[in-house]
N, C-alpha and C positions, 0 to 999 in steps of 0.2 A: 336640834329642833324637835324637841319632844312634843309629839301630838299636834304640831301646827302644820298647816298646809302651806307650801311655798308657791306663790303665784307670781311668776315672772311677768312683768308688764313693762313694755318700753314705749315711750312716747317719742316720736321723731320730731326733730325741730324743723322749721322752714328750710327748704321749700316743701317738706313732706309732713307737715304738722297734722294733716288729716289721716295719715296712715298710722295704724296702731299694730303692735305685735304683742300678743299675749300667749304665753306658753300653754295656757289651759283653754284657749279659744281657737277653734278651727285649726287645731294641730300646730299652733304657732306660726301659721301663715300670715302675711301682712294683710290687714283688713282696713276697711273704710270706717274711720271714726268709731272704732270699737264695736261696730255692728257685726252681725253674722254674715258679712259680705266681704269675701276676699277681694284683693286687688285683681286677681285673675278673673274672678266672676264679673266684676265691674267692667273689665276690658272685653270679656265675651259679650256682655250685654250691649256695650257700646258698639261692638262690631256687628251686632245683629239688628240694631235699630238705627236706620239712616235718618229717621225723624226724631229729633230731640223731644218734641212735645209728646209724642207717643211713648218714648222711653220714660219720661218723668210721670206720665199718667200711670204707666204700669209699675214704676218703681218710685213712688212719691218720696221715699226717705233719701234718695240720692239727690245730690246737688251738682250743679255744673262744676263747681271747684273740686268736688270729689273725683269727677271724671277726668279733669285736667291733671290733678295730681297722680291719679292712677296711671295715666299715659306717661307722664314725666318719670314716675318711679320705674315703670317698666322699661323705658328707654334708657335709663341710667344703669339698669341692671343687665342690659344685653351684653355690654363689654365687661361686666364684672368689676366696675370701677366705682360703684356707689359708696359714698361715705354717709352712713346712716344717721350720724349725729344723735346718738341715743341719749335719752334722759331717763334714768331709772326712776320708776314711780313706786 
């Protein structure tokens, strides 16, 4: 690879198709739809906002499906049994 930069980008397949992993973005941590929002941060936001309307007012780029996938993704990783179904892009 002379002179070219290698940018690893992985798209997850359903049920985690809104979760993206890019080695050059957010330290390779799972993010929401390629945004600079990690799954972890989405979970922290979800935990601190009991009112969804307020959450979406403060974070208009987030969608309900993003939050649902973040929770499901986290739940599957707790036991270390997640099958990520990578699609190299």
